[in-house]
N, C-alpha and C positions, 0 to 999 in steps of 0.2 A: 161325349164330354172330353174336351182336351185338358191338358195339364194346367193351363192358365185358368180355366174355369174351376178346376178342383182347388187351386190355390186361392182363388177369390172366395169360394165357399168356406175354406178353412179360416181365412182372415176374418170372416164375419161370425165365426162360432164363439160362444162364451168359453171361458177358460175351463170350466167344469167339463163341457162337452169335448174340448180338445184333449183333456187328460184321459177321458174315457176312450177317445179315438186312438190315442197312442197305445193304450192298454190293449185294445182290440187288435190293432195291427201287430203288436208284439206277440199276442197269442196266435193269431191266424197264420203268420208267416214264420213263427218260431225264431224271432229276433229280439234284440234288446236295444232300446234307444241309446243306452249308455255305451254299448259296444260299438255302435256305428259312429258316434261322435268323433273319436280320435281319427278315424279314417277320413272323415269328411274334412277335418281341419288339415290333415296332412296333404290332401289333394288340392285344397283351395289355394288360390294365388298362382295363376298361370301354369298349373300342372306341376309345379315344383313340389317335391316331397319334403317340405321344410315347415315344421310346425312352429308356431310362435313360442317364444320362450315364456314359460309360466313361472313367475316368481313366487315362491312360497317361503315361509319363515317358520322357525321353531321359537317358541316363547320359553325362555329359561330364567328361572328365579336364581339369583346369585346370593341374595341375603334377605332374610325376613325383616330386617330393620328392627326398630324398637317395638313394633306392634305385631308380634308373632301371631297372636290369637286372631287379630283382624285379618291378617294375611291368610290364615287357615280358613276362616269363614268365607272370604272372597274366593279362595280356591274351590271350596265346596260348591259355591254358587256357579262358578264358571265351568267346572268340569263335571258336576253331577256325581262326584265321588263322595264316599262317606267321610266323616270327620277323621276317623283313624287313618285312612289312606292319605288324606290331605296333610295330616300331622306328620306322617312318615315322609312325605315329599319334602316338607319344610325342614325336617330334621336331617335330611340327607342331601344337602345342597352341594353343588349346583344341581337343579332338577328341572327337567323339561316338562312344562305344563301342557303345552299343545305343540303338535308337530305337523308340518306340511300345511299350514293355514295361509289363507290369502292375506295380503298386506293390510287390508282394512281391519280384518278380524284380529290380526296380530297386534296392530297398534291399539285397538280398543282393549284387548286383554292386558297389554302392557300398562296402559293408562289406568285401568281399574286396579291392578295389583300395586302400582306405584301409589295410587291414592290411599290404598290400605297400609302403605308403609314399606313395601318390599322394594328391593333393587332388582331390576329386570333387564335382560338383554334379549335382543332379537337376533337370531342367527340364521 
C-alpha cells in the first residue's frame, strides 16, 4: 500500500474513526499531534522556516457601565468562573477577561459584554 492509497482511505473515514486513529498513532509512536503541528507549519511554504503570523487578542473590561450586575452575570457565563470571582474582576478594572483568543472569539466576547453594558477593549 503506497502513501496515496493510505491518504485515500483516511479521506473516506468518519470523523469518529479519524479521532480514534490519531489516538492510536499517538500511543503507538509515543507522539502528540499537538506537538507536531508547529513543526509542520514552520516547514510548509518552500522550505522556509517562517510560520504565519497568528493574531490573538486579549479582551479587557475598562468599565462596567450602568449595569454592573448584568456584566457580572455575562462574565460568569463567558468564563465559567463563580460569581465572587466575576465580581472581583469587575471591581478591579481594567481587567483581562480572556487572553490569547482568536479574533472571532474576541469580537464575540466583546459584543456580548457590551450588550450587557460594559466598556470593552481588544488588545
